[in-house]
N, C-alpha and C positions, 0 to 999 in steps of 0.2 A: 504494500500500500504506500502510495506517495501522495504528496499534496500538489494540487494544481490550482494556481490562483487565477480566478476568472473575475473580471470587473465589468460592471454595467453602469454606464454613465447616464444620468437623468439631467437633461438640459434645464437651465434656469427658467426658461419660459414655460416648459412643461410642468415644472414644480409649482409655478405660480397658478397655472390652470387647475392642477390637482388640489392646491391649497384652498382656492375659492370654493370648490365643491365640498372639500372636507369641512371648512368652517361652517358651511350651511347645514351639513348633516350634524356636525358636532353641537351646534347651537340647539338643535331640536332634540337630540337623543342622548348626549353625553353629559355627565355631571361635571362640575368644576374640578372635583378632586382628580379626575382622570389626567388632567394636564400636569398636576403637581407630582403624581405618582409614576407616570409612564416614562421611564428613561432607563438605559442600560447602566451596568455597574462599572463602567470604566471612568476615566477622568480626562479633562481636556483643557486646552488653552488656545486662544486665538493667535493669529499672526498679524503682522504689520498694522493694518488699520484698526485692529482691536487693541493694540498695545496702549494707546492713550487712555482707554477706558480701564484697562486691567493691569497697568504697570505696578510694580512693587508687590503684586500679589504672588506669593509662592504657594502653589497648590500642595495638597497632601502627597507624600511620597507613595509611589505605587508599591504594593506588597510584592515580595519576591515570589515569582510565579511558581517556584518549586517548594514553597513553604508547606504545602500539602498536595501530594500528588493526586491527580484526578481519578475518580472511580467510575465516572460516567462520561459519555460523549459531551454532554452539556458542560460538565465541569472542565473537561479538556478545552472546550471553547473559551471558557473564562480564563484558564491559564494562558492560552494563546494570546488573548487580549492583554494580559499582564506582561507577557514576554515582549510583545510588540511595543507596549508602552515603555518598557525599560530600554528597548532598542532605540526608540525615538529619543529618550532622555540622553542616552550615551552619545548618539550622533549630534544632538544639540550642543553638547559640551566639547565635541571634537571637531571644531571648525578647521583646525590645521589638517586633520586627517581627511576631511571632506575636500579641502582645497587641494591637498596632495593627490587624492583620488580623482578629482575633477580634471587634473592635468593630464590624465590618461587619454581623455577624449575618445575613449573606446568603451562602449557599454558593457561588454563582457568582462573586460579587465576591471572596470569600475565595480561591477557586481561582485567579482571574486575578491577584490581587496576589501570591500565593505563587509562582505559575509565572513571572511577570515577573521577580521577584527572582532566583529560581534560574536562570532562563534567562540573565540578565545575568551572574550569578556564574560559571556553569559552561560556557556555550556561546558567548556572543557573541565573546569574545576569540579563541577557536579558529576561529570562522567568519571573523573579520576577517583572521586571519593565514594562512588556508588559501586557496590558489589552485587546488589540485587539485580537479576537479569530483567525483571519486569520494569523496574525503575529506569534502567539503561535504555530499554526499548522505548519507553515514553519520552525520555529526554531526546533520543535520536529522532523520534517522530516529530517532536516539536522543532528540532533543528531543520528538518526537511521543510516544515511550514515557514520557518524563518528564512530559509534559502529562497523560496518562491517570493516572499515579501521583499527581500533585498533586491531581487531581479527587477521587481516593479519600481522600487525606489530608484534604482540605478537608471531605469528608463526615463524617469522624470528628471533626475539629476543631469542626465546627459544633454538636456536642453538648456542647462544653465549657461548664461552668456560667457563666452570665452574672455579671459583676462579680467573678469569682474571679481573683486574680492568677495569671498563667500561670507555671508552674514546669516548665521543659522536662524535667528529669530524671525527674519524676514522671509525665510524660505519654507521650512516646515517645522512644526512644533509638536512635541510629544503631547499625549493626552494628559493634561495636568490640572485642569480647572473646570469646575462646574459653574455654569453661568445662568442667570435669571433675567427675564425681561417681561414687561407687561404687555398683554394683548387684550383686545376688546372684542367680544362676541356680540355682534349686532343682529343676529338672525332671530332672536327672541323679541317679544314685545318690549321688554326692558333690557337695554344693552348691559352686558355684565363684563366687568374688568377682572381679568384673571392674571396670575403670574405663571408664565411658562418656564419650566426649568429643563435643562438638558446637559448631558455630559458626553461630548463628542469624542469619538475615537481619534480623529486627526483632522487637521485642516492643512492642506498643502497648496502652495502657489506653484503652478506649472508655468515656467517661463516660456516653454515652447508654444503653449496656447494662450499665454498671458491672461490667465484667470485663476480664481481660487476654486479648489475642489474640496468639498466636504466628504470625508471618508467614513464609512460605516463597515466594519469588518464582521464577517459571519463565518463561522467554522462549521463544516459538515453540510450535508444536503438539506435544502430548504423545502418544506412542504407547503408553507404559506408565505407568499411574497408580499402580502398586504402589510403585515406588521413592520418589516424593514422599510418599506416605502413610507409608511406612516411616520416612522422615526425620522427619516430624512426630511419630511415635510415640516415636522416640529422643529428640527434643528435649523432648517432654512429660515423659518419664521423668527427663530431666536437670533440668528445672525442679522436678519433684516432690521429687527427691533434695536439691536445694539449698535449697528454700524451704518444704518441708513439704507434706503431702497436702491441707491445707485450702485452698490457693491454687487458685482456679478459673481455669483457662486453657483456651481453645479454640484450635484450630489453624485457620489460614486458608491455603489454597493460592491464590496470586494469579498468574494466567497473563496475560502480555503476549502476546496472540496476534496475529500479522499478519493483517490482514483486507483482502481485495481487493474493491473495489467491483464489483458485477456489472453495474451499469448506470450510465450517466452521471447525475449529479444534475440535478434540474430547474433550468432557468435562472432566476435571481432576477428579480423584476420590475424594469423599467428605472427608474433613479434620475432624479429631476428634473434638468433641464438645469443648474441652478445648482450642485446638489450634485455632479453628475458632473464639471462643469468644475473644482470645487474639489478633487476627488480627483485629477484629472489634473494640476492645477497642483502639488499637494502631491507627487505622484510625480516630476514633472519637477524640482521644487525639491530633493527628496531625492537624485535622481541627480546633480544639479549639485553638491550639497554633498559627496557621496562622491567625485566626481571632483576637486573642489577640495581635499579632505582628502588624497587620494592624492598630488596634486602638491605640497602643502605638506610632506608627510612625506618625499618624495624630495628636495625642496630642502633641508630641515632636515638630513638625513643627509649630503648632499653638502657643505653649508656647514661643518658641524662637522668632518667628516673633513679638509677642506682647511685647517683651522686646528689640526690635530693633536689634535682631540678625537674619538677613534674611538668610534663608536656603531653599533648595528645597529637596524633598524626592528622594532617590536613590533606596532603597529597604530594605529588611530585610533578615537576616539569622537566623534560629532557631537552637540553640545549645541545649544540654541536660538540662542545668540548666538556661540558660539565652538567651535572644533574642538580636541580634545585629541590631540596627536601623541605617541604613546608610543614611547620608544626605550630601548635597553638600553646602559649604558656599558661599553665594552670596555676591556681593558688597564688603564691607570692613570687613565682619565677619571673625574672626580668630579662630584657634583651641584653643588658650589660653583663649579667651573670653568665649567660651563654657565650658572649664574646670573650669573656675572661677565661673560659675553659676550652678554647679552641685547640690548644696544644694537647690537652687531655683527650679531646675527641679524635685528634689525629692518631694518637698512640692506641687508644682503645678500639677504634674502628679500623685500625691497620691501614691508614691512608698514606700515600706517598707524599702528598703536599698538605699543608695546613688548610682546612676548609675556610671559606669566607662566610660571613654572617651579614645578612641584609634584612630589611623589614618590608612588609607589604601591608595591604589593607586587610587586617584581621589575621595576620600570620607572621611568623619569623621564618626566613629562608636560610637554610644552611647549604652552602654550595660545595659540592664534592666533585673532583675530577673524574671523568669517565675512564674506564680501563681501556676502551677502544674508541677514542674520540672520532667524530666525523671530520673528514678532510673536505674543506670547501674549496672547490676549484673555480677559477675565473670563468671557465666555460660551463659552469653550472646552469641548467635550464632556467633557474630563477633569475639569472642575470641576462637572459636572452634578449628581452625587449627593453631598449633604452626608453626612458620617459619621453613623452612628446616634447617638441620644441627644444630638444637637446642641442640642435645645431647652433642656436643663438647663444648657448650658454657653455659651460664646461663641466660636464657631469661624468662621474665614474662610480663603479660599485664600491660601497663602503664596507658591506659585510652582511651576514645573516644574523637575525636576532633570535631570541629564545623561542619564539613561536614559528621559526622557520621561514620568516618573511625577509625578502631582500630589501636592503636600505641603500640609498644612493646619496652621494655628496655632490653639491652644486657649488663650484667655486665662484660662480657669478652672484651667489647669494651673499648679502652683507654679513650674515652670521658665520660664514665659512669661507670668506674671500681669501684669507691667508691662514695657513695651518702651522701649529706648533706640535711636533710629534716627539715623544720620548719613550724609551724602553731599553731594558738591558739586552745584552747579547743573548740571542736565541728566543727573544720574546716575539719576533715576527715583524719588527719595524722595517727592516730592509725589504722583506718580501712584500710588505704592504706598498711601499713606494714603487717597487718594480711592477706590481700588479696594476697600480695606478697608471704608470707610463704605458704599460702594455694595453690597457683598456682604452686609453686616450688614442693610442696609435691605431687601434682597430675601429674606432668610432668616428674619427675626424680625419681631415686631410691636412697636409702641411701648410696649405693656404689659410686654414682656419686656426691652427694651433702650432706653436713652436716651443721648443724646450731650451732651457739653459740649465746645465747640470754642473754644480760645484762639488767636487769630490776630493777631499784631502787624502782619503785612504788610497786613491789611485787604482783601485782594483775592482770596485763594486759595479761599475757600469760599462765595462769594456765591450759588451755586446750591443751597446747603443751608440758606439763611436761613429758609425757610418750611417746612422738613421737620417732620413731626409727631414725629420722633425727637428733635428738639432740645429739651433741657430748659430752657435759658435762651437768650436772644439771644447771638449770637456775641460773645465777649469780645475787645475790641481794645485797651483801655487798661490800663496797668500796675496802677493802683490797683484796677481791676475784677478783674484776674487774681488779686491778693492776696486780695480779698474772696471770690472764687469758690473758691479753694483752701481758705480758712478754712471756707467753707460745706461743702465736701467732707469735711473733718476732722470737723465737727460731725455730718454725716449718718452717717459711719462710726461715731462713738461712739453715736449713737442706735440704729443697727442692732444693734450689739453689746449694748446694753442690752436690746433686745427679745429677742435670742438668749438672753441670760442668764436673763431672766424665764421663757422657755419651755424652758430646759435643752437648747438646741441650739447648734451651733457653726459653722454655715455657711449661706450662702444656698441651697445645693442642698437641704439638709434642710428649711429653712423652706418653700421652694416646694413640696416634696413633702407636707409636713404641712399647709400652709395654701394649697391650690390656689385657694381662693376669694378669697384676699388675697395674691397673689404680690408679691414684691419685684422690681423691675426692676434689671438690671445697668446700671451707669453706665460708659460709655466716655468717657474724658477725653483729648482730643487737644490737646496743647500744642505747636504748631508754632513754629519759629524761637525756641526757648527762650532762646538766647543774647542775643536782643534785649532781654530783660527783666533781664539779669544785670549790667548796667554799674554800677548804683548799689549800693553795699554794703548800705544799709538795706533796699532792695527784695530784694536777693539773699538776705540772711539770712532774711527773712520767707518767701520762696518756697521756699528750701531746707528750712526747718524743716517746712513743710506737706508737701512732697514726701517728706521722710524719714519722717514719721509715716504717710503713706498707703502708701508703699512697704513699710513693715514690716508693717502690719496690714490693709490694705484688701482684699486678695485674697478672704478668706473672706466679707467683707461684700458682695462683688460690685461693687467700684469698681476700675477698671483704668486705669492711666496709660499713655499713648503719648506720649513726649517726643522731639521731632525737632529737629535743628539742623544747620546747614550746615557750620560750621567748628568742630568740637569742639576744646577745649583744656583743659588740666588745671585752669585757674582756673574755667572755666564748669562743667565736669563734675567736680565734686569726688569724692573717694573715698566720702563718705557718701551721695552721690546714686547713684553707680554700684553700690554694694553692695546697694542696694534696688531696682534695676531688673534683674531676672535675665535677661530676654530681650534679646538684642542683634542688631540688623540693621544691616549696613554696606553702603552702596552705594559707588561709587567715591569715594575720598578723595584729597585733594591730596598727602598724604604718609603715610609709614609711621607717623609719630608719631600722626597722627589716627586711623589704623586701630587702633593699640594702645589709644588712649583708649576707643574703642567696643568692640572685641573682646578687648582684653588681648593681642593679637598682631597681627603684620603680615599683609598679604595684600590688604586692601581697596584699597590704592594701585595694584594691578595689575589691578583689574577693568576691564571694557570700557565701563561706563556704560550708560545707557538700560535700566535694570532688571536688569542683571547684579549680583547681590548675594551676600553671605555672611551666613548666619543662624546665630547661636550660641544654641542652645536646650538648656539643660542642658550635658552634656558633649559634645554633638554639634555639629559645624560642617557646615552644608549650603551647597553652591553651587547657587544657583537663579536662574531668570529670572522676575521678578515679572510679574504680569498687568497689563494696562491696560484701561480701559473703552473699548468700541467707540464711535467718534465718532457 
């Protein structure tokens, strides 16, 4: 059994006609209490034009849909309403996610991205915690309904105007608020004034059709269509009373209908032997990881309980390099107590590395390295499709997150225009830079992107010496580095002079206005930066140039990537850090080094070999960086 979402739209003018007939009948046959009592048990809030009437009102939180598992089809329908309400609430608060998803401009990928996020937020933890097969079946069934709903939302979102900042309250709003409005029944001898109340499932503004749609969700087959239409009529009148008759609103009845397949689907064509073997290996690897995670969780709970730190298991999340063991502290157990016993956990759980400890919403996460970690390759299918409009920007794969989703980095973004990268030997820093160059080389042409590589080690980038992307020979000597940085400052000034003459302010606008004479973005990789900072004279000259470039170079299309192995306060001064907004930390030798890169600790607990923390703007991401296939 699967869910199929079917929608029927009722035009505004048809609703008006039905309403007139309804009021006439209602005045003659229905009691006033009917209007006050007849409404569904969801919650709602209006959009855009309703906000002036309802601002500052925070509706009651929707109950968790799994608080009591349904016993009947009707109860399941109620749970689906609650699940969709929570999904709406989450999307409202994730305008960055929506903006990122909208950049896809592809309805299928948009649907997949939104569903993956909502599935992880709403269902994964419940599936992990549930051992009862019946409960798992119901949760999975709800997931299928959610998937169909997300497809429909993606269809609506795909009509959102390109390059328009996404403002969630103006687009669609979760069901959060019950509203009331007065109506007058004048079909009787004596007109009667009643209060109409309603709690709508959703109101959505469809930018493609440029009008509001009132949504009423129904689960299961419907034997009587009069009642849902009656609901829509009442809600339509409620909106008219609150917001005026000029507001064009259509009603949509959306049915989540169970659909049973009448025949078995056709067998898919056999996969190539190599691909089939890869799938089987991946499945076996996943099974082993789940078994390993379960054993670690049992061991963790047992060890903590034996040292009088009482906890209960919550679940596990399996990342590419480590497993996150989620527990809930009982009684007087605190997060700091668990953090202070990390070395004890390492010994008693027989771990090769000290586990990390983090906190989440309602749980403590103890992070343990996997015995057989997943290797993320640059040609991983998750990195197959570059984000749309990448040609005007400078985008490359950043890594894979805990949920298995690909993350990208955009050097044209002000939050990541220049990067400071740090990490010890073997942490994955050099592999990350090489994968960055390799990815850029595969996605762009030398007319759009050029490199400058400063390499004091003199051995790291020998295979890029003859690349057509290389603007100058690889810089290896200190005096050459100073001259190169001075040349970059001059180039930046020249570009801004050209911008000023043509009354534009960025390389993106230049390349759109003058496609016949485009400017290339310059990617400047400065590896082992600390090796050039020993002499004060050289240090002042280098810092001065980097400071100028950090402040102004982004809009001119010049981007710095500065990497070092052992960051310290003397090498990475405040004036340098303040102008390198993007921070990436691989495993560091100490918490102090982590704070120099990220302004906070955490990198000292990473597991190495590509396990990294990326601080892009206000967000901190835990990722596994890709490597180039040998």
